[in-house]
Each structure stands twice: as C-alpha cells, then as structure tokens.
N, C-alpha and C positions, 0 to 999 in steps of 0.2 A: 212334375214331382221334384222336390228339392232333396239333395243328398248332402249330408255333412261329410267332412273329410274323414271322420271316424268310420262312417259307414262305407265310404269308398275304400278306405284302408283295409277294412275287414274283407271286402271282395278281393282286393289285391293279394292279401296274404293267403287267401284260400288257394291262389295259384301255386304257392310253394308246395314242396312235397309234403303230403299229409302222412301221418304215421301209418305204416302198413300193419294190417292185422297180424299179430305174431302169436303163434301157439307156444305155450310153455313147453319146453322140451328138456330132455336129459342133457346135462352138460357133456360136451365132447369128451371122449376118453383122454386120459393124460399119459397113456402108455406110449413108449417109443415104437416107431414103425420102421420098416425097412426102406432104405433109400439106396437104390442101385445106380451106380455111375459107370458108364462104359466109355473108355477113351480109345480113339482111333486116330490114325494119321490121315492125310488128305486122300490116300488111296483106299481108305477103309480098313486098313490092317490094324489089329489091336496094338496098343502101346502099353507095355507093362512098366511097373516101377514109377508110375505117376503119383506124386504126393498130392493128396486132396485135402482141402480144408473147407468145411462148410460152416459158415457163421450165420446165425439168425439175422435176418435182413435189417432189423431196426437198429439204427446207429446207437452205439454204446452197449449193445448186448454182449454179454460174456458167454453166451451159449455157443460152444464151438465143438465140432466133431471132426476128426481127421482119420485118414486111412490111406492105403497105398494099393494101386491096382495090381492084380495078379497077372499070370502069363496070358490070360485071355483079355487083358485090358480092363478087367472088371473089379470094382470094389463095392462092398456092401456096408453101408453106414447105418447105424441105428440112431434115429433122430426123433425128436418130438415133431408132430405135424406142424407145418408152418411154412413161411416163405424164407428162403435162404439165399445167401450169396456164396457161390462155389468158386474156389480158386484152385487151379490145377497147374502144377509145375513138374517138369521133367527135363533131364539133361538132353540137350540137342533140340529142344522144342521151345516155342514161344509160350510164355506163361499166359494163361487164359483166365479171365474173370467172367463168370456167368451170373447175371442178376435175376434169372428167371427160374431158379430152382424152387419149385413149389411142391410141397409134400402134403397130400390131403389126409384127412383122418380115416378115410376108408381105403384099405388095401395098400399095396406097395407102389412106390413111385420110381420111375426110371428116367434117366437123363443121359443122352449121348453127347459127348464132347469131342469135337474134332480139334486136334493139336496141329498147328502149323510148324513145319520144321524151321529151326532157328538158323540164323546165319551169324555165327560168332564174329565179333569185330575186335581185332587186336592191332597193336601198333606201338610206336615209340614217339615220345615228345622230345624234340631236339631243337637246338638253336640253328642259326643260319650256317654254321660250320659243322653241324652234325653232332655236337656235344649234347649228351642227354640232359634233360631238365627233369628233376625230381619234384614231387609234391605239387604238380600241376593238377588242377581240378578239371575233370572232363565230364560233360553232360551230353547224353545222346537222346534224340527224340525223332519221331517221324516228322518229315518236313511239313505235313499238313495237320499236325497236332501240337497242342501246347503242352501236353503232359509229357514228361521225360522219364527215361529209365533212371533208377537210382544212380547217383553220381559216383564216380570213382576217382582215385588219385594215381598218378604215375609213380612207379617205384624208383629206387636209386638209379636204375639203368634207363629210366624214362619210359618203361614199358607199362602198358595198360591193357585191359581186356574187358569186353562186355559180352556176357552170354545171354542167350534167349532173345536175340534181336530178330525181328521179322524181316523177311526179304522185302526189298523195295527201297524207295528213296528215303534216306535218313539225313539228319543234320547232327554234326559233332561240334561242340564248343569247348575250347580249352582256355582257361584263365589262370593267372598266377600274379601275385603281388609283385609290382615293379616290372611286369612283362606286358606286352600288348596282347589283348585277347585275339584269339583266332577262331574262325568258323569255317568248317568244311561241309559241303553237301555232296553226297555220293549215293550210289545204289548198292545195297547189300544183297548178297554177300560180296565182299571185296577182299583183295589181297592185303597183306599187312600194310598198315598205313604209316606214313611218316608225317607227323603233325609238327610243322615248323613254326615255332614261336619267335617273334622278334622282340628285341628290347624296345624301350620307349623311344619315341621320336621327340622332336621339339617343334615349337610353334612360335613364330615371331609375328606380332600383331601391330599394325599401325592404323591410325585413323587420320584421314586428310580432310581439311576444311575446303571451303569454296575456292580458295586460291591454290589448292593442290599441295599445300605445305602440311607437315604433321602437326596435329593438335597436341598441345602440352597435356601430358597425362594420358592421352589416347583413351578417352572414356569408352568402354565397351563392356559387354557381358559375353560369356561363353557357355555353351551347353552341348551335350553329346547327342548326336542324331541317330546313331545305330540302335536298333531295338534290343540287342542282346547284351547290352552293357549300360551302365548308368554312372554319371559323375558322382552319385551318392556313394558308390563303391570305391571311389578313388581315395587315396590317402592325402593328407594335407600337403606333404612335400611334393606330390605329383602336381598339385594344383597351384602351389605357391609360385607366383611369377617373379621375374627379375626385370628391373627397369634398365634399358640400355639404348642410348642414342635415339631419343624420341620414339621409342618402341617398347613394347612389353614382350618378354620372352618367357615361355614355359619350357624349361630345359628337360623335364622328365614327364612327358605326356604320353599316355597309351595311344597307340595308333587307332585311327578310326575317323569318322566324319564328324565334324564339329560345326555348329552354328555360331558365327561371330556377329553380334549386334553392336555396331558402332553408333555413337551418339554425337550430335553436333548441335550446339546451342548458339544461334546467331545473336540473340539478346536474352537477358534474364526473362523467364516466363515462356520461352519458346524452346522446343527441343525436337529435332528430327532424328529418326532412327533408320538405319539401313542394315539389313541382315544378309550375310553371304555365307556360302558353304565352303568349307575347306577340308581337304583330305590330308591327314597326318600319316606318314609311312614310318615303319620301324627303322630306327637308326638314322633318319633323315630329318632335316629341318624344313618345315613348310613355312611359306610366307602368306600372310593374310592382310590385305590392305583394303580397308573400308573407306571409300572415297566419296566425298560430297562435291568434288571438283566439277565445275561446269553446271551444277544444278541451278535451274532458273528459279529465281525468287519472284513469285507471282503476287506478292503483297504490295501494298496493304489491301486487305479484303474488308470492305466497309458495309455496314448495315445499320438498321435501326430496330432495336428490340421492342416488340409490342406483344400484348397478350391476344387471346382469341377475339376480344372485342375491339382491338385496335388501339388500346390504351398503352402509352409508352411505359416501359419498365425502366425506371430511373435509378437502379441500384445494381451493385454486384459486378462480377467479372464474367465475360464471355470467353469460353475456351473452344477453339476450332480443332476438330480431330480429322486427320486425313490418313488414308492408308492406300497402299498399292493393291495390285491384283494377285500377287503371288502367295501361295499357301505356306504354311509351316513357318511363319514369321520371317520369311525371306522377302527381300525387296524393301521399299521405302514406306515409312509411316511417320507420323509426327503429331505434335500438339503445339498450339500457340495461343496465348491469351491476350485480351484487350479489355480495358476498363470501360464501363458503360457510363455515358454522360447523362445530364439531367433530362434531356429530351429522348433518351433511349439510344442515342447514337453510339457506335463503337467502331473500332478499327483493329483488325488483326494485322500486326505489322509484317509478319513474314509467313508465307505459305508457299509450298512447292506445287500445289494443285488445289483446285476448288475443294473446300472442306466437305466431308461426308456427313458430319453431325456437329451441331453447335450445342453446348451446354452452358448454363448460367447458374451461379450459386444463388441461394435464397437466404433471407434473414433467419434468425434462430426460431425454431418451432415449425419450420416448413422444409420440405424437400425441394430439390432444385428444379430448374426448368430445362427443357431441351427442344431443339428444332431439328427435324430430320428432313432429308431430301424429298422431292427436288427443291434445292435452295436457289435463291435468285443469283444474279450475276456478280454480286459483291461490289456494286457501285453506289451503295447508299440506300438501297431499297429496304422496305419494311420486312422484317423477318419475324414470323409468328412463332412464339415460344409457348409451349404447353407444360404444365407441371408434370413431373414424373408421377406424383400421386398427391392426393389431398391429405388434409390432416384436421384433427379436432384437438383444440387446445383447452386445457382446463386447469383448475386450481383446487387444492384441498386445504380447508381451514377447520380449526377447532370451533366448538360452540361459541367461544368468545370472539371469533373472527380472526384469530391469529393463524398465520400459515403453519402447516405441518412440515417439518424438515425431513422426516423419514417416513415413507409410506410405500406400499407396493400396489402396482396396477397389474392385475392378473398374475401375481406372483413375482413381478419384476420391479425393482426399485429404481425410479428416476434419480434418486439422491439429489433432490433439488431443494436448497434451503428456503426458497420462496414458495414451496408447495406447488410448483407448476409442473405440468406434465403434457405430453403430446401423444396422441394416438394417430398413427398414419393409416389412411384408408386407400384401398386400391379400387373400390367400386362405389358407385352411388347407391347407398343402402343405409338401413338402420343398424347401428352398432351398439353393443353393450359391453360393459366391463365392470369388474368388482375392485373396489379400493379397500385395502386392509391397512389398519393402523392399530398398533398395540393399545389395548384398553378401550377400544371403541368397536361398535358393531360394523361389520363389513357393509360398505355402501355400494348399491347397484346404480350404475349410470347408464342411461340410454340416450342416444343422440343420432340425428341424421347426418351422415357423412356424404360429401359430394366429391366425385372424382375431379382432381385438379383444383380444389378450392380449400382455403384455410378458414375454418370456422371456429368461433369461440363457444364453449359450452358453459352453462352456469356453474358457479362454485359449488363444490361438494362440502356441505356443512355436516360434520361428523356428529353422530349420536352415540350415547353409551349403550343403547339397546336394553334388552330385558334379560332376565335370568330364567331359564327353563329348567324345572326339576321334574324328574320322572322315575319310574320304576318299571323293570322288565320282569314279566312273569312267563312261566311256561304255559302250555295250552290249557291246563286245568284252572288257570287263574289264581292259583294259590302258591305254587312253588316259585320262589325267586330264582332268577338266572343271574349268577354271579360271574364276575370277571368276563363280561361280554362287551364287545365294542358296540357303541351306538353312534351311528354316522348321521351328520346333519348335512344335507345336500340341497343345492338349488333346485327349484321346481323345473327349470328349463334345462337342467344338465343331469338328469337322472342316469343317463347312459354314459356319462363321462366323456363325451365327444369334444367338449370345450376345454379351455385352458384353466378352468377354475379348480380350486382346491377345496375338498370337503373338510369339515371339522368333525371331531369325534370326541367321545367321552367313554370312560370305562366304568362299568357297574361295580359297586362294592359288594361286600359279603351279603348284603340284604337286597341286592339287585337294584340299588338306587344309583342315579347318575345326575349330574348337573352340568349345564352348558351356560356359560356367561356370555354377555355381549351378543345376544341373538338379535338380528335385525327385525324390524316390525313389518315384514313381508312374508308371504306364504312360502314355506320351505317344507322339506320332508325329512322325517326321521326314519332311518333304515337300519334294520337289525337282521343279520343272517348268521344263524347258528347251525352247524352241522348236526348237533345233538338234539336241540330243542325246536328248531323251526325258524321261520322268518316272518317279518312284518314290515309293512311300509305305511307310515302314518303321516297324514297331511297335517303339518303344524301350522295352524291358522295364526294371523297376525297378532291377536290378543291373547293367545294361549300361553300360559306360564307353567301349567302342571299337566303331566300326561301319565297315562297308565298303558303300557304296551304289553299286549298279550300275543305271544307267538303262535303262529299257525303251524302245526306239525308238517314237516317235509314229506315229500313222496320219495319213493326209491325207484330209480331207473336202473335196469340191468339188462344185459344181453351179450351178444357176441359180434365181432367184426370179422368178416371173411371176404375172400375174393370172389365169392359167388359159386365156387366149385369145391366147397368144403375144405378150403385151405385157410386155417385161422391166420389172422394178421395181428402180430404183436406190435406193441409200441405205437399204436394209433392214438393220437390225442383227440379226445372228444370234448369240445368246448360247448357249453350250454349258455345261451344268452336269453334272458327272460325280461319281460316287461317290468319296469320299475328299476332297471339297472342291475338286477341280480346276475352274477356270473359265477360259474363253477366249471370244473373240468375233471376229467378222469382219463386214464390211460389203459388201453387194453393190455392184459398180461400175456404171458407166454402161450396161453391156450386161446388167445383172442377174446377172452371174456373181460367185461368191465362191470362196475357197479358204482353208483353215486347217489347222494341225496340231492334233490332239487327242490326249489320252492314249489309249493302246491298251489293249485287253482290259479295258475298264471300261464299265459301264453309264452311258450319257450321255443327256441330253435336250437337244434343240435347240429354242430358243424364238425364232422370228423376230418382229420388231416393226417396223412401217413408220415412216418419218420423218414429222414434221409437214409440212404442206403449205407450199410455197415461195411464199407470197402476198406481194405488194408493193402498197402500202407496208406496213411492218411493222404488225401488229396482233396481238391475242391469238391464239395458235396454234390451228390446226385439224388434227387427226390425219388421216393418209391413210386413206380409208374402206375399208381392207382389214385383216382380222384373222386371226390364225393360231392354230392349236393347237400343242401341243408334239409332238415326234416323238422316239421312243426309238430308240437304236441302240447297237451294240457292234461296234467295228471291230478286226480283228486287227492286231498289231504289224507295222509296216513296210508295210502294205497301203494301197491308194488306193481310196476308195469315192466314188461319185457319188450325190448325193441332191438332188433338186429340191424346191422348196417352192411351194405355192400357197395362197392364202387360203381360209378356210372360206366355204362358200356355202349354209349352211342357212337355213331359212325362219323360225327362231325366235330370239328374244333373251331374255336373262335380266337383270333388274335387281335388285341386292341393295342395299337401303337400310338402313344401320346408324345408330343414334342415337349418333353420335360424329363426330369429325373424322378426316382421313386421317393425322394425325400418328403414331398408333400402331396403327391398324386397317387390315388388308389382307384381301383375299379371293382365293381361287383355286378352280379347278374341275377335276374329273377325270371322264371319262366312266365310266358304269357305277355299280354300287352298291359304293362303297368303304367298308370298315369303319373304325372308329376305330383310329388308330395306337396301338400298345401301349407305346411308349416315345418319348422325344424323338428318338432316332435314326430311328425309323420315321416320325415326323412330318417330319424333315428329308428323308427319301426321298420322301415325298409332295409336299413343297414343290419338290423338284427336278423332279418329273414334272408337277405341275399347271400349267395355263396361267392367266395373270393376266387381269385385266379389260382392256377397251379402253384404249389409251393416253390419258392426260389430261395433255398438256403444260402445264407451269405456268411456263415461262420463254419470253421472246421479246425480240427487239431492238426498242427504241422508235425513233421517227423520228429522234431526235438521236443515235442510235448507241449509247446506253447500254442495259444489259440490264435488263429489267423482269421481275418474277416475283411469283407469289402463293405464300406459304408454305403447306405442307401443313396446318398446323393451322387455316388459314382455309378449307380446302376440306372440304366434307361428305364423309362416308364412303359415297358412292353409287358403286356399281361396276356397269358394264354389260358384258355378254358378248354380242356381236352375232354374227349369222349362224351360229347353232348348228343342226346337224342335229337332227331330232326324235329323242327317245330319253331314256334315263335318265342322270342326272348326279348327282354329289355335290358340294355346295358346302361349302367350309371357310372360316370367318371366323377370322382370327388377331388377337388383341389382345395387343400387346407390353407387358407390365408389367415392373417392376423385378425380374428374377430368375425370372420365370414367363411362359410363353405361355398365355393362356386361349383355348381353341379351341371353336368351335361347328361341329357337323356337321349339314348340312341336305340330305337326299335330295330330288331334284327330278325330276318326270316331265314332259318337254316333249312333249305329245301333240298340240299344235295350233300353228299358225303365230301370229306376233305376239309381243308382249312379255309376259313373265311376271314378276311383281313379287314379291319377298320382302322383308318388313319384319322387322327384327331389332333387338333390344336389343344394346348393347355386350356382348361375351362376358364381360368381367370383372364386369358388372352383371347379366347375365341367364343364369346357369347354364353358363358356359363351363367346359370341362374343363381343369384346369391341367397343364402340362408343364414340368418343371424346366429352367431355362436356366443 
C-alpha cells in the first residue's frame, strides 16, 4: 500500500491533543470571595501588623487588594477568584513574595505565610582615614543570588541602613564616582559595618618587543575583569591616559583587576597579542609590562594551498591564526599573513607556534577558504583548504537585456549597478528566492546550491506580469465587503515561515480591488475578516478576474483554569489554522475568552500563560503553568465551547542545543511522528507542535524603561515541563538563509523527573534541509 505525505500527515496530527468534549455550562460567578492569609514566625507564632498586597498574577494587571494582619496574624481579603502574587512586609521580618496564591470560585481560600526574622544591616561608608563619604551607592544581595535589595545611598555622615535582610551570607557593594568600588561578603546579622572606600589608583603600562625595549606608542587595550563593575560605567577622565617615558599612565583608575592586552607587529600584516592580569590598588600605582622578549620566532611557516581535489589555489592571501591555552584572553595569540603564489605556495614569515587555523580570502562573489588542524609541519606541504560556504551568483536584467541597478532579493537590496547578486548557501540543497523590482512582477528563482562551490545561475529576465481585478462579497454573495485587506501570498509560504513579503490591496466602497504586476505562477489570495468571515482562493497562472465569497467564521469560547476551579487571567490563546490564518485572544479576569476563527479548517490552539506580576520590576518569571496544543475544526457559523487546563504530567524534557536562540527553536509532538516529506508538511507539524516553556526576555525596570535580553545572547536551552509519561518526538529547527535545517529526535519518557537531550546545532550536526 502506498501512502501520500498528506495521508501520513493526517495520521501524525491525530496524535496531537484532540478537542475534549465540553459541556456548555454557566459562566463562573463574578462575585468576590474571601481570601484568608495567616502570617506566622518560624516558631509558628502569629505576626500582627503585616502589610499584605495581592496582585492578580498576570503581568500588567491592575487588580490589587491590600490588607493588614490583626493580632492573630490573620487578614481577610475580598478578591475575585483567580491566581495571585502575594507580597508580605513587616518591620523586623524579611519581605516575602508568594507566587502560589490561588483562589478558587468555590468557597474560601486560605494561605499560611511564614515570615523569616530580618537581620538589619547598618554601617558607615568612610575613607582610609575614617572620614565619612556621602552619596555612595550601596547594593545588597544574597551571595548566591543575582537579585539585590533596593539600593540606598549613604547620608552626609556616611551612614546607611538596610531593613528586612535575611540571615545568612550576603554581599555588599559600594560605588561612587571617582572612588574605587568596594565589595564585602559577610554573614548577617552583623555588627555595624565600616565600609572603607579608597580613592582611585594609577596604572603604568609598557609593551616590550623581542629585544626587551619599550615599543613606541606601547600598543595595547585595557578591560575590567571584576564582575561587579564595568569600564562602561567609568567617566572619560578616569580612562584618559597620559604618555610618559615610553609608557602609558592612567592617573585616575578605579581599583580592581584589569586585563592588559599588548600588541607587537614584527612586520606589516603580522600581529602578536599577549594578555596579562594586573591588580590596581587604591591610592597606589601599579606597573604592567607586557613583554615579548625572548619569544622564539618559528617562522617562516610554508605550505601550498590546494582545494579538496588537489588543485592549486593561485590567488589571495593566507592568514595564520595562533592562540595559547589560557582562558579569558590571557596568554599569547596572534595572526600573520602571506601572499599565495601562482602554484599555490605561500610563506607565513613570523609565527610563535604552529598555527591553529589558516584562512584565505576569495574573489568577489564568494566567501573565503579555511584549513583547520591537524595541519602539516609547515615545510612546504600541501594544505587542503575548504570553502566556508558555497554561493549562487546571478544577474537581474530588464526585458531588453539591460541590467537593473536597484532590486531586492528576499527584501534585501544588493545595490549593484551591474544587476549582480550573490546568495550564500550553507548546505547542498535546492534554494529559492524572490526578486522584487518596482514596475515588474516578482520573479521566483530556484537553483541547486552546493556546499563549498560557487555556481552561476541563469539571468533573471523581468516581466511586467498581469493585473488581477476582483471583488469581495459576504457569505450571501450579494453584500460587498468594503475597506477589507486582500493579501496575495506565495503558494509555498502560506504560513509565513520564509523571508518573503506578501502583497496586499484594499477593497473600495463596492468591495472591488486591483493588484498589478502579478506573476504568472500559482499564488493565493487570502482574506480574513472578523465580521464577515474568511476565504483562501488559489489564483491560477492565467486568472485575471476573481470573485471572492467569504465563509462565515465560527465562534470559539470557553475558560482557562488551573484544573482546580481557579480561573487563569491573561492567558494568551494563539490559533494557527491551515492556510496561514492566525488569530489570538486573551482570557479575561474571570478566565473566559471568546474569538472568531476561520471555519471548516484544521486549527490548533496554543495557550501560553503570562509572566508573573511581581513588584518591584525584576527579570520576569513565567507563570508556572504549561499547555499543550489542541486540535479542532469548527463548522461555519457554529459556536463551540472549549476549556483549557495546564499539563500535569510528572516528567520534564530539557533540550540543550549548542547555539543561541537567535535562529534555533524546538517543538514537540506526542507519539512517533515521522519526518515531514516537504516544507508544507513541516509547516503543518509546526502548526500542531507545542513550544517550550515561555522564557520572557523583556521587563520594565524600576525607572519605567523597558529592559530586555536579545535572543542571540540567550542559549538555545528549551524546557518542556509537566509532560505525561509516554512517547514524544522532538523537532529542532535551525533557520538558515533560504533553508530550514531540521533534527528529529524520538524520546521515550518512561520515568518521572527531568530527561536531558544534548544536541549539536542542526546546520552543523546532520540536520535535514527544507527549502524556504
């Protein structure tokens, strides 16, 4: 029996969560209920006078209730049912934040909070002779935590105080402009502290050459090595050096550890670097001498550059890169270059040790070559160079054969007056791209790219294309839909996973629209109206007039709860449907949601909880509830109720990829899911698969500005929590230019706990390519 990929995909998607039968029920009551909080000390004795603030747990919510505990340590708050973040503060105790305050719709909720007795920290900031230092900034944190207590400043007498400090090891940092930063570690509670700050020190730097004599100008760079301060925080006058007697002097440098990287160039084109560590003390001058004296020159290092077939590479410049074994840029490293002769021979004149990597430049339109170890002895042997990547070179011309000066390739302009462009390829595979030129139809180009090879593709001869006129009607076929966007999308990019840009037109007062310069290939017209419905129309190559009749939407509504009748507010429900239709809704304060979705289409609902609403602002924490996707298909004009609850399985899965999150993602499907047989099948799996636990990377800082960590600084570590035991398939996606590299990893979760998968980046470790 033969199976098509469509049939296999239908079987695969059946493994995803199907809609649960849901009975239509009365909406949960919206009346407030009692939430009783009891506060006690570590001995179990009640703590009166505790200030309580309950904030609804979804970030940004303004639903806040407050109260104070009575003589029995009890406070009774009237709140709407839901999930809350509770903060408790009292004099003499450590402030507590509880993120598990859940109030169900049935009956009264109770929460016991134990307050740890505080160890107030007080002291004075003084200089070396005991004179007080005012306006020093002090930060206090537990030694094993990155979060710190709100900072404070020393007063005119140098005094400062922190209240609500937990007992245990803490770290205190003191900083002030034109003073050296100070850091103390101690165990709280502690007697009154004397924080001694020193003034700046000075640093004298020299760089010595092979003969042991100072080098003119002493070329070097300087950076701060201590983790609690940065050179970015230093003022220009602190960093501005002075030249004196073949040395460079920093007269006003904050104390601390510095990395000095000296440079020595034996000849033009060669540079050696040596990094050393130096300690600057307050009020003292430190000496830093970076010396290359006595360093053995092992050059020249000779070789003959050839490609993988043994053919000589008779062009360019070879650069040898060497490095030492020490971390943190300490020790010796360097680079030196040599010109390649007609027979591929080259000589690196100066090296201090055998090179680690050799690179060679390439002519215009290609990326360079490289050779990695083990390398030969350097006595003239052949050195095999391989291209860093391959490329596809092309040209864009008008119908009369003249080159086009301005055009875009997948939205980016090469800005080449000769009409030439280059597409770099990382894998051997078929690539495609779209070329846009004003006044012409977008041209689709497909070509086979080969890793490490430069290939020429045929010229793109532009065409003006056709004009498509149409009209949009409501479901009755008579009522025109005015001021509605009509989108023209590529057949292979309905889900918007590629780099292509859709085109669109707006209907007029009679529902008419016009699209000019439409290419003579099959594309799709897509219309999505919340009020009137949706339609996806295949625009055939010869079609110039269309009549689009919208299919009425269906309504999806229901509630989101934690499974124990605690409504979850602020949960985002994203719906992904075949044809590239996407919509979303957010659960309200009672956990309810409602939205219109395209009818008669397979869709998947992906709920995601909001980051916790913790004050004061700090790096965000996700709500500890995680959802799987749910499949549904709703008839046109119907109304379906569907409730959502988080997963509650005993296992977790961690996927660790040797990459950043900038281009790498992961998703999971239950069951044994086969490889997708086409990019369209891959898109269908991505619609169905559920993503990793949310990892918020933006938050509001205390001054009201937005802080964020870019994804390229975040490691590609993905966690899937609370999974039921069973078989799953993990897919890791690596987004390259024009290709998705995919890894498929079957996983059997047969026991509780965390299961870890270590993986190379798909583009580097056997990922299967899919054309984009």
